[in-house]
DSSP file (Angstrom, degrees, kcal/mol; ACC not computed):
  #  RESIDUE AA STRUCTURE BP1 BP2  ACC     N-H-->O    O-->H-N    N-H-->O    O-->H-N    TCO  KAPPA ALPHA  PHI   PSI    X-CA   Y-CA   Z-CA
    1    1 A M              0   0    0      0, 0.0     2,-0.5     0, 0.0     0, 0.0   0.000 360.0 360.0 360.0 127.4   -3.2  -26.7  -37.7
    2    2 A Q        -     0   0    0      2,-0.0     2,-0.5     0, 0.0     0, 0.0  -0.788 360.0-144.4 -95.2 131.9   -3.9  -25.2  -34.3
    3    3 A V        -     0   0    0     -2,-0.5     2,-0.6     2,-0.0     0, 0.0  -0.834   9.4-150.2 -96.7 126.1   -3.4  -21.5  -33.9
    4    4 A T        -     0   0    0     -2,-0.5     2,-0.5   123,-0.0    -2,-0.0  -0.849   6.6-157.1 -97.5 125.3   -2.1  -20.4  -30.5
    5    5 A I        -     0   0    0     -2,-0.6     3,-0.1     3,-0.0    -2,-0.0  -0.884  23.3-118.6-101.2 127.7   -3.2  -16.9  -29.4
    6    6 A N        -     0   0    0     -2,-0.5    25,-0.1     1,-0.1    24,-0.1  -0.398  36.7-105.7 -64.1 138.0   -1.0  -15.3  -26.9
    7    7 A P        -     0   0    0      0, 0.0    25,-2.9     0, 0.0     2,-0.4  -0.300  30.7-130.4 -65.4 149.1   -2.8  -14.6  -23.7
    8    8 A S  E     -a   32   0A   0     23,-0.2    44,-1.9    42,-0.1    45,-1.1  -0.852  21.3-171.2-104.6 137.6   -3.8  -11.0  -22.9
    9    9 A V  E     -ab  33  53A   0     23,-2.9    25,-2.2    -2,-0.4     2,-0.5  -0.993  11.7-148.4-128.5 128.2   -3.0   -9.3  -19.6
   10   10 A M  E     -ab  34  54A   0     43,-2.7    45,-3.3    -2,-0.4     2,-0.6  -0.829   6.0-157.3 -94.2 132.7   -4.3   -5.9  -18.5
   11   11 A I  E     -ab  35  55A   0     23,-2.9    25,-2.8    -2,-0.5     2,-0.7  -0.951   8.6-172.6-106.2 114.0   -2.0   -3.9  -16.2
   12   12 A A  E     +ab  36  56A   0     43,-3.1    45,-3.1    -2,-0.6     2,-0.3  -0.887  32.8 125.9-109.2 101.1   -4.1   -1.4  -14.3
   13   13 A D        -     0   0    0     23,-2.1    47,-0.1    -2,-0.7     6,-0.1  -0.974  55.7-142.4-157.1 137.9   -1.7    0.9  -12.4
   14   14 A D  S    S+     0   0    0     -2,-0.3     2,-0.7    45,-0.3    23,-0.1   0.604  79.7  93.0 -80.4 -10.1   -1.2    4.6  -12.3
   15   15 A S     >  -     0   0    0      1,-0.2     4,-2.5     2,-0.0     5,-0.2  -0.752  60.5-160.9 -88.2 116.7    2.6    4.2  -12.1
   16   16 A E  H  > S+     0   0    0     -2,-0.7     4,-2.5     1,-0.2    -1,-0.2   0.862  92.6  54.9 -61.6 -35.6    4.2    4.4  -15.5
   17   17 A D  H  > S+     0   0    0      2,-0.2     4,-2.4     1,-0.2    -1,-0.2   0.924 109.4  45.1 -64.5 -45.0    7.3    2.7  -14.1
   18   18 A I  H  > S+     0   0    0      2,-0.2     4,-2.7     1,-0.2     5,-0.3   0.923 113.5  50.0 -66.7 -43.3    5.4   -0.2  -12.8
   19   19 A R  H  X S+     0   0    0     -4,-2.5     4,-2.8     1,-0.2    -2,-0.2   0.921 112.1  49.0 -59.0 -43.0    3.4   -0.6  -16.0
   20   20 A G  H  X S+     0   0    0     -4,-2.5     4,-2.4     2,-0.2    -2,-0.2   0.914 112.3  46.9 -63.6 -43.9    6.6   -0.5  -18.0
   21   21 A L  H  X S+     0   0    0     -4,-2.4     4,-2.3     2,-0.2    -2,-0.2   0.932 115.9  44.5 -63.6 -46.9    8.3   -3.1  -15.8
   22   22 A L  H  X S+     0   0    0     -4,-2.7     4,-2.9     2,-0.2     5,-0.3   0.895 111.8  53.5 -65.7 -39.8    5.3   -5.4  -15.9
   23   23 A R  H  X S+     0   0    0     -4,-2.8     4,-2.9    -5,-0.3     5,-0.2   0.947 110.4  46.9 -58.8 -49.1    4.9   -4.9  -19.7
   24   24 A Y  H  X S+     0   0    0     -4,-2.4     4,-1.7     1,-0.2    -2,-0.2   0.939 114.8  46.4 -57.8 -48.9    8.5   -5.8  -20.3
   25   25 A W  H  < S+     0   0    0     -4,-2.3     4,-0.5     1,-0.2    -1,-0.2   0.897 115.7  45.2 -63.1 -43.0    8.3   -8.9  -18.1
   26   26 A L  H ><>S+     0   0    0     -4,-2.9     5,-2.0     1,-0.2     3,-1.1   0.891 109.6  53.8 -70.7 -40.3    4.9  -10.1  -19.6
   27   27 A E  H ><5S+     0   0    0     -4,-2.9     3,-1.6     1,-0.3    -1,-0.2   0.844 101.9  59.3 -65.0 -31.4    5.9   -9.5  -23.2
   28   28 A K  T 3<5S+     0   0    0     -4,-1.7    -1,-0.3     1,-0.3    -2,-0.2   0.730 104.2  53.4 -64.7 -20.5    9.0  -11.7  -22.6
   29   29 A R  T < 5S-     0   0    0     -3,-1.1    -1,-0.3    -4,-0.5    -2,-0.2   0.085 125.1-104.6-101.1  20.3    6.5  -14.4  -21.7
   30   30 A Q  T < 5S+     0   0    0     -3,-1.6     2,-0.3     1,-0.2    -3,-0.2   0.741  72.0 146.1  66.7  26.5    4.6  -14.0  -25.0
   31   31 A C      < -     0   0    0     -5,-2.0     2,-0.4   -25,-0.1    -1,-0.2  -0.700  49.6-129.9 -92.6 146.6    1.7  -12.1  -23.5
   32   32 A R  E     -a    8   0A   0    -25,-2.9   -23,-2.9    -2,-0.3     2,-0.4  -0.814  31.9-148.7 -86.1 135.2   -0.3   -9.3  -25.2
   33   33 A V  E     -a    9   0A   0     -2,-0.4     2,-0.4   -25,-0.2   -23,-0.2  -0.914  19.2-174.7-118.0 134.3   -0.4   -6.4  -22.8
   34   34 A V  E     -a   10   0A   0    -25,-2.2   -23,-2.9    -2,-0.4     2,-0.4  -0.967  17.4-149.5-119.0 139.2   -3.1   -3.7  -22.4
   35   35 A E  E     -a   11   0A   0     -2,-0.4     2,-0.4   -25,-0.2   -23,-0.2  -0.901  14.0-174.1-117.2 141.3   -2.6   -0.8  -20.0
   36   36 A A  E     -a   12   0A   0    -25,-2.8   -23,-2.1    -2,-0.4     3,-0.1  -0.996  13.5-157.9-127.4 136.3   -5.0    1.2  -17.9
   37   37 A V  S    S+     0   0    0     -2,-0.4     2,-0.3   -25,-0.2   -25,-0.1   0.526  77.3  12.5 -93.5  -6.2   -3.8    4.2  -15.9
   38   38 A N  S  > S-     0   0    0     22,-0.1     4,-1.8   -25,-0.1    24,-0.1  -0.964  84.5 -96.5-157.7 171.6   -6.8    4.2  -13.5
   39   39 A G  H  > S+     0   0    0     24,-1.5     4,-2.3    22,-0.8     5,-0.2   0.856 118.3  54.7 -64.5 -37.1   -9.6    2.0  -12.4
   40   40 A Q  H  > S+     0   0    0     21,-0.3     4,-2.7     1,-0.2    -1,-0.2   0.913 107.6  50.2 -64.7 -41.4  -12.2    3.6  -14.6
   41   41 A E  H  > S+     0   0    0      2,-0.2     4,-2.6     1,-0.2    -1,-0.2   0.890 108.8  53.2 -63.4 -37.8  -10.1    3.0  -17.7
   42   42 A A  H  X S+     0   0    0     -4,-1.8     4,-1.9     2,-0.2    -2,-0.2   0.929 110.1  47.3 -61.8 -44.9   -9.7   -0.6  -16.6
   43   43 A V  H  X S+     0   0    0     -4,-2.3     4,-1.0     1,-0.2    -2,-0.2   0.944 113.3  48.4 -60.4 -48.5  -13.5   -1.0  -16.3
   44   44 A D  H >X S+     0   0    0     -4,-2.7     4,-0.7     1,-0.2     3,-0.5   0.897 110.2  51.3 -60.8 -42.1  -14.0    0.7  -19.7
   45   45 A L  H >X S+     0   0    0     -4,-2.6     4,-2.3     1,-0.2     3,-0.7   0.847 104.2  56.9 -66.7 -34.1  -11.4   -1.5  -21.4
   46   46 A T  H 3< S+     0   0    0     -4,-1.9    -1,-0.2     1,-0.2    -2,-0.2   0.760 100.4  59.3 -70.0 -21.8  -12.9   -4.7  -20.1
   47   47 A R  H << S+     0   0    0     -4,-1.0    -1,-0.2    -3,-0.5    -2,-0.2   0.755 110.4  42.5 -75.1 -22.5  -16.2   -3.8  -21.8
   48   48 A G  H << S-     0   0    0     -3,-0.7     2,-0.3    -4,-0.7    -2,-0.2   0.893 135.3  -3.1 -87.0 -45.8  -14.4   -3.7  -25.1
   49   49 A E     <  -     0   0    0     -4,-2.3    -1,-0.3    30,-0.0    -2,-0.1  -0.943  68.5-133.6-151.5 124.5  -12.3   -6.8  -24.8
   50   50 A C        -     0   0    0     -2,-0.3   -42,-0.1    28,-0.2    -4,-0.1  -0.686  24.9-144.5 -82.3 119.0  -12.0   -9.1  -21.9
   51   51 A P        -     0   0    0      0, 0.0   -42,-0.2     0, 0.0     3,-0.1  -0.253  19.3-118.7 -74.6 170.2   -8.4  -10.0  -21.1
   52   52 A D  S    S+     0   0    0    -44,-1.9     2,-0.3     1,-0.3   -43,-0.2   0.704  95.9   6.5 -79.0 -21.1   -7.2  -13.4  -19.8
   53   53 A L  E     -b    9   0A   0    -45,-1.1   -43,-2.7    28,-0.1     2,-0.4  -0.976  63.7-149.0-159.5 145.9   -5.9  -11.8  -16.6
   54   54 A I  E     -bc  10  83A   0     28,-2.1    30,-3.3    -2,-0.3     2,-0.7  -0.990   3.3-158.0-121.7 129.4   -5.9   -8.4  -14.9
   55   55 A L  E     -bc  11  84A   0    -45,-3.3   -43,-3.1    -2,-0.4     2,-0.6  -0.931  25.4-167.5-100.3 109.9   -3.2   -7.1  -12.6
   56   56 A M  E     -bc  12  85A   0     28,-3.2    30,-2.7    -2,-0.7     2,-0.2  -0.882  17.0-148.6-114.9 111.0   -5.0   -4.4  -10.6
   57   57 A D  E     - c   0  86A   0    -45,-3.1    30,-0.2    -2,-0.6     8,-0.1  -0.525  12.1-147.4 -67.3 140.8   -3.3   -1.9   -8.4
   58   58 A L  S    S+     0   0    0     28,-2.2     7,-1.3     1,-0.2     2,-0.8   0.782  82.6  59.7 -85.3 -26.3   -5.5   -1.1   -5.5
   59   59 A L  S    S+     0   0    0     27,-0.3   -45,-0.3     5,-0.2    -1,-0.2  -0.826  70.7 134.4-109.6  97.2   -4.6    2.6   -5.0
   60   60 A M        -     0   0    0     -2,-0.8   -22,-0.1    -3,-0.1   -23,-0.0  -0.944  51.6-105.2-136.4 156.9   -5.3    4.6   -8.2
   61   61 A P  S    S+     0   0    0      0, 0.0     2,-2.8     0, 0.0   -22,-0.8  -0.259  95.7  21.1 -75.1 170.6   -6.9    7.9   -9.0
   62   62 A V  S    S+     0   0    0    -24,-0.1     2,-0.3   -23,-0.1   -24,-0.1  -0.355 138.4   9.5  70.6 -60.7  -10.3    8.4  -10.5
   63   63 A L  S    S-     0   0    0     -2,-2.8   -24,-1.5     4,-0.0   -23,-0.2  -0.941  83.3-130.7-148.0 122.2  -11.5    4.9   -9.4
   64   64 A D     >  -     0   0    0     -2,-0.3     4,-2.5   -25,-0.1    -5,-0.2  -0.196  29.1-103.3 -73.6 168.9   -9.5    2.7   -7.1
   65   65 A G  H  > S+     0   0    0     -7,-1.3     4,-2.2     1,-0.2    -7,-0.2   0.814 117.6  53.1 -63.3 -33.8   -8.8   -1.0   -7.8
   66   66 A M  H  > S+     0   0    0     -8,-0.6     4,-2.2     2,-0.2    -1,-0.2   0.933 112.7  43.3 -69.0 -44.3  -11.3   -2.4   -5.4
   67   67 A D  H  > S+     0   0    0      2,-0.2     4,-2.3     1,-0.2    -2,-0.2   0.888 113.4  52.5 -67.6 -37.5  -14.2   -0.3   -6.8
   68   68 A A  H  X S+     0   0    0     -4,-2.5     4,-2.4     2,-0.2    -2,-0.2   0.917 109.2  50.2 -62.4 -42.1  -13.0   -1.1  -10.4
   69   69 A T  H  X S+     0   0    0     -4,-2.2     4,-2.6     1,-0.2    -2,-0.2   0.924 109.1  51.2 -61.3 -44.9  -13.0   -4.8   -9.5
   70   70 A R  H  X S+     0   0    0     -4,-2.2     4,-1.5     1,-0.2    -1,-0.2   0.916 111.2  48.0 -58.6 -43.2  -16.5   -4.6   -8.1
   71   71 A R  H  X S+     0   0    0     -4,-2.3     4,-0.6     2,-0.2    -1,-0.2   0.890 111.6  49.3 -67.1 -38.8  -17.7   -2.9  -11.4
   72   72 A I  H >< S+     0   0    0     -4,-2.4     3,-1.2     1,-0.2     7,-0.3   0.914 110.4  51.4 -64.7 -41.4  -16.0   -5.5  -13.5
   73   73 A R  H >< S+     0   0    0     -4,-2.6     3,-1.3     1,-0.3    -1,-0.2   0.768  97.5  66.8 -67.8 -25.9  -17.6   -8.3  -11.5
   74   74 A E  H 3< S+     0   0    0     -4,-1.5    -1,-0.3     1,-0.3     3,-0.2   0.753 103.7  47.4 -63.6 -22.3  -21.0   -6.6  -11.9
   75   75 A H  T XX S+     0   0    0     -3,-1.2     4,-2.1    -4,-0.6     3,-1.5  -0.257  71.6 144.1-111.9  42.5  -20.7   -7.6  -15.6
   76   76 A V  T <4  +     0   0    0     -3,-1.3    -1,-0.2     1,-0.3    -2,-0.1   0.850  68.7  58.0 -53.5 -40.3  -19.5  -11.2  -15.0
   77   77 A G  T 34 S+     0   0    0      1,-0.2    -1,-0.3    -3,-0.2     3,-0.2   0.819 112.2  41.9 -60.7 -29.5  -21.4  -12.4  -18.0
   78   78 A E  T <4 S+     0   0    0     -3,-1.5     2,-0.2     1,-0.2    -2,-0.2   0.837 133.4  11.2 -84.6 -35.9  -19.4  -10.0  -20.2
   79   79 A C     <  +     0   0    0     -4,-2.1     2,-1.2    -7,-0.3    -1,-0.2  -0.700  56.2 175.3-152.1  90.0  -16.0  -10.5  -18.6
   80   80 A D        +     0   0    0     -2,-0.2    -4,-0.1    -3,-0.2    -7,-0.1  -0.710  32.9 156.3 -96.0  83.3  -15.3  -13.3  -16.1
   81   81 A V        -     0   0    0     -2,-1.2     2,-0.2    -9,-0.1   -28,-0.1  -0.851  48.5-111.2-116.0 141.0  -11.6  -12.7  -15.7
   82   82 A P        -     0   0    0      0, 0.0   -28,-2.1     0, 0.0     2,-0.5  -0.533  35.1-157.9 -66.1 135.5   -9.2  -13.5  -12.9
   83   83 A I  E     -c   54   0A   0     19,-0.3    21,-2.8    -2,-0.2    22,-1.5  -0.978   6.7-157.5-122.2 125.8   -8.1  -10.3  -11.2
   84   84 A V  E     -cd  55 105A   0    -30,-3.3   -28,-3.2    -2,-0.5     2,-0.3  -0.904  14.3-143.4-102.9 116.3   -4.8  -10.1   -9.2
   85   85 A A  E     -cd  56 106A   0     20,-2.9    22,-2.8    -2,-0.6     2,-0.4  -0.597  15.1-164.4 -77.0 137.5   -4.8   -7.3   -6.6
   86   86 A M  E     +cd  57 107A   0    -30,-2.7   -28,-2.2    -2,-0.3     2,-0.3  -0.989  14.1 166.8-124.6 132.8   -1.5   -5.5   -6.2
   87   87 A S  E     - d   0 108A   0     20,-1.5    22,-2.7    -2,-0.4   -30,-0.0  -0.996  40.3-152.0-149.2 140.8   -0.7   -3.3   -3.2
   88   88 A S  S    S+     0   0    0     -2,-0.3    20,-0.1    20,-0.2    -1,-0.1   0.393  99.7  64.7 -85.8   2.6    2.3   -1.7   -1.6
   89   89 A H  S    S+     0   0    0      2,-0.1     2,-2.3     1,-0.0    -1,-0.2  -0.676  70.2 179.2-120.3  73.8    0.3   -1.9    1.7
   90   90 A P        +     0   0    0      0, 0.0     2,-0.1     0, 0.0    18,-0.1  -0.261  20.8 148.9 -81.3  56.6    0.1   -5.7    2.1
   91   91 A T     >  -     0   0    0     -2,-2.3     4,-2.4     1,-0.1     5,-0.2  -0.444  60.7-114.8 -81.0 161.7   -1.8   -5.9    5.3
   92   92 A E  H  > S+     0   0    0      1,-0.2     4,-2.7     2,-0.2     5,-0.2   0.869 118.2  54.9 -63.3 -35.5   -4.2   -8.7    6.1
   93   93 A E  H  > S+     0   0    0      2,-0.2     4,-2.6     1,-0.2    -1,-0.2   0.916 108.1  47.7 -64.2 -43.2   -7.1   -6.2    6.1
   94   94 A T  H  > S+     0   0    0      2,-0.2     4,-2.4     1,-0.2    -2,-0.2   0.930 113.5  48.2 -62.7 -44.8   -6.1   -5.0    2.6
   95   95 A R  H  X S+     0   0    0     -4,-2.4     4,-2.3     2,-0.2     5,-0.2   0.935 112.9  47.4 -59.9 -48.2   -5.9   -8.6    1.3
   96   96 A T  H  X S+     0   0    0     -4,-2.7     4,-2.3     1,-0.2    -2,-0.2   0.911 113.3  48.2 -61.4 -44.4   -9.2   -9.5    2.9
   97   97 A N  H  X S+     0   0    0     -4,-2.6     4,-1.7     2,-0.2    -1,-0.2   0.883 110.6  51.5 -65.0 -38.8  -10.9   -6.4    1.4
   98   98 A A  H  X>S+     0   0    0     -4,-2.4     5,-2.3     2,-0.2     4,-0.7   0.923 112.0  45.8 -64.9 -44.0   -9.5   -7.1   -2.0
   99   99 A L  H ><5S+     0   0    0     -4,-2.3     3,-0.8     1,-0.2    -2,-0.2   0.887 111.6  52.4 -66.3 -38.2  -10.7  -10.7   -2.1
  100  100 A A  H 3<5S+     0   0    0     -4,-2.3    -1,-0.2     1,-0.2    -2,-0.2   0.825 104.1  57.6 -66.3 -30.6  -14.1   -9.5   -0.8
  101  101 A A  H 3<5S-     0   0    0     -4,-1.7    -1,-0.2    -5,-0.2    -2,-0.2   0.671 131.9 -90.8 -73.0 -16.5  -14.3   -7.0   -3.7
  102  102 A G  T <<5S+     0   0    0     -3,-0.8   -19,-0.3    -4,-0.7    -3,-0.2   0.448  75.8 145.8 120.9   2.4  -13.9   -9.9   -6.1
  103  103 A C      < -     0   0    0     -5,-2.3    -1,-0.3    -6,-0.2   -19,-0.2  -0.442  39.9-149.4 -68.7 146.8  -10.1  -10.2   -6.7
  104  104 A S  S    S+     0   0    0    -21,-2.8     2,-0.3     1,-0.2   -20,-0.2   0.819  74.7   6.1 -86.0 -34.6   -9.0  -13.7   -7.3
  105  105 A W  E     -d   84   0A   0    -22,-1.5   -20,-2.9    -7,-0.1     2,-0.4  -0.913  62.9-140.6-143.7 167.7   -5.5  -13.3   -5.7
  106  106 A F  E     +d   85   0A   0     -2,-0.3     2,-0.4   -22,-0.2   -20,-0.2  -0.999  17.1 178.6-135.5 130.2   -3.4  -10.8   -3.9
  107  107 A I  E     -d   86   0A   0    -22,-2.8   -20,-1.5    -2,-0.4     2,-0.2  -0.986  24.7-123.1-131.1 147.2    0.3  -10.0   -4.3
  108  108 A A  E     -d   87   0A   0     -2,-0.4     4,-0.5   -22,-0.2   -20,-0.2  -0.514  33.7 -99.0 -84.6 151.1    2.4   -7.4   -2.5
  109  109 A Q  S    S+     0   0    0    -22,-2.7     2,-0.2    -2,-0.2   -23,-0.0  -0.927 105.1  60.6-106.5 140.7    4.4   -4.7   -4.2
  110  110 A P  S    S-     0   0    0      0, 0.0     2,-0.2     0, 0.0    -2,-0.1   0.452 106.6-120.1 -64.4 148.8    7.2   -4.6   -4.8
  111  111 A I        -     0   0    0     -2,-0.2     2,-0.9     1,-0.1    -2,-0.1  -0.412  10.2-140.5 -74.0 132.8    6.3   -7.6   -6.9
  112  112 A D     >  -     0   0    0     -4,-0.5     4,-2.3    -2,-0.2     3,-0.3  -0.834  15.9-161.7 -86.5 105.1    7.9  -10.9   -6.2
  113  113 A F  H  > S+     0   0    0     -2,-0.9     4,-2.3     1,-0.2    -1,-0.2   0.750  87.0  58.0 -68.7 -23.4    8.3  -12.1   -9.9
  114  114 A D  H  > S+     0   0    0      2,-0.2     4,-2.2     1,-0.2    -1,-0.2   0.922 109.4  45.5 -66.7 -43.1    8.8  -15.7   -8.8
  115  115 A Q  H  > S+     0   0    0     -3,-0.3     4,-2.1     2,-0.2    -2,-0.2   0.917 114.0  48.5 -64.0 -43.9    5.4  -15.6   -7.1
  116  116 A L  H  X S+     0   0    0     -4,-2.3     4,-2.7     1,-0.2    -2,-0.2   0.888 109.8  52.6 -64.7 -38.8    3.9  -13.8  -10.2
  117  117 A S  H  X S+     0   0    0     -4,-2.3     4,-2.3     2,-0.2    -1,-0.2   0.920 108.7  49.7 -62.6 -44.4    5.4  -16.4  -12.5
  118  118 A D  H  X S+     0   0    0     -4,-2.2     4,-1.3     1,-0.2    -2,-0.2   0.914 111.9  49.3 -59.0 -43.1    3.9  -19.2  -10.5
  119  119 A L  H  X S+     0   0    0     -4,-2.1     4,-2.0     1,-0.2     3,-0.4   0.926 110.7  48.8 -63.7 -46.3    0.5  -17.5  -10.6
  120  120 A L  H  X S+     0   0    0     -4,-2.7     4,-3.0     1,-0.2    -1,-0.2   0.885 107.3  56.0 -61.9 -38.6    0.7  -16.9  -14.4
  121  121 A N  H  < S+     0   0    0     -4,-2.3    -1,-0.2     1,-0.2    -2,-0.2   0.815 111.9  43.5 -64.3 -29.5    1.6  -20.6  -14.9
  122  122 A R  H  < S+     0   0    0     -4,-1.3    -1,-0.2    -3,-0.4    -2,-0.2   0.826 124.2  33.2 -80.7 -33.4   -1.5  -21.6  -13.1
  123  123 A V  H  < S+     0   0    0     -4,-2.0    -2,-0.2    -5,-0.1    -3,-0.2   0.845 111.8  54.2 -96.0 -38.4   -3.9  -19.1  -14.7
  124  124 A L  S  < S-     0   0    0     -4,-3.0     4,-0.0    -5,-0.2   -71,-0.0  -0.551  92.4 -83.2-102.0 162.8   -2.7  -18.6  -18.3
  125  125 A P    >   -     0   0    0      0, 0.0     3,-1.7     0, 0.0    -1,-0.2  -0.115  51.7 -96.0 -57.4 161.7   -2.0  -21.0  -21.1
  126  126 A A  G >  S+     0   0    0      1,-0.3     3,-1.7     2,-0.1    -2,-0.0   0.613 110.6  83.5 -59.3 -16.7    1.4  -22.7  -21.3
  127  127 A S  G 3  S+     0   0    0      1,-0.3     3,-0.3     2,-0.1    -1,-0.3   0.634  83.0  63.0 -65.8 -11.3    2.9  -20.1  -23.6
  128  128 A T  G <  S+     0   0    0     -3,-1.7    -1,-0.3     1,-0.2    -2,-0.1   0.410  75.7  89.9 -92.6   2.9    3.7  -17.9  -20.7
  129  129 A S    <         0   0    0     -3,-1.7    -1,-0.2     1,-0.2    -2,-0.1   0.152 360.0 360.0 -90.1  22.1    6.1  -20.2  -18.9
  130  130 A H              0   0    0     -3,-0.3    -1,-0.2  -101,-0.1    -2,-0.1   0.466 360.0 360.0 -73.9 360.0    9.3  -18.9  -20.7
């Protein structure tokens, strides 16, 4: 008998509303959700348990998403996780800087859930395609 473990997704965003919306959407897709309210908390949480995916807001207090991504990438051996940058300022410069910091993908906010669904289907196990 094979045991299927639901994929874990970290939402790193200082907006409680955005975290709540993403949590609801991800849990409907059978994901386990971990939340971080700033970049430093995201870094700290990845040292405890590496999620299958991180949704990282770029503009957060304490430590922004780009610096948090760089710190997570410094510990690649500990946590080699796909990181999706999210920004309400979707300029080409922001996208380029996010990818250079180590983000795997970039999506604009407000979030296009069809785009996010396609991304999750490529990155996470099949249990998220509901």
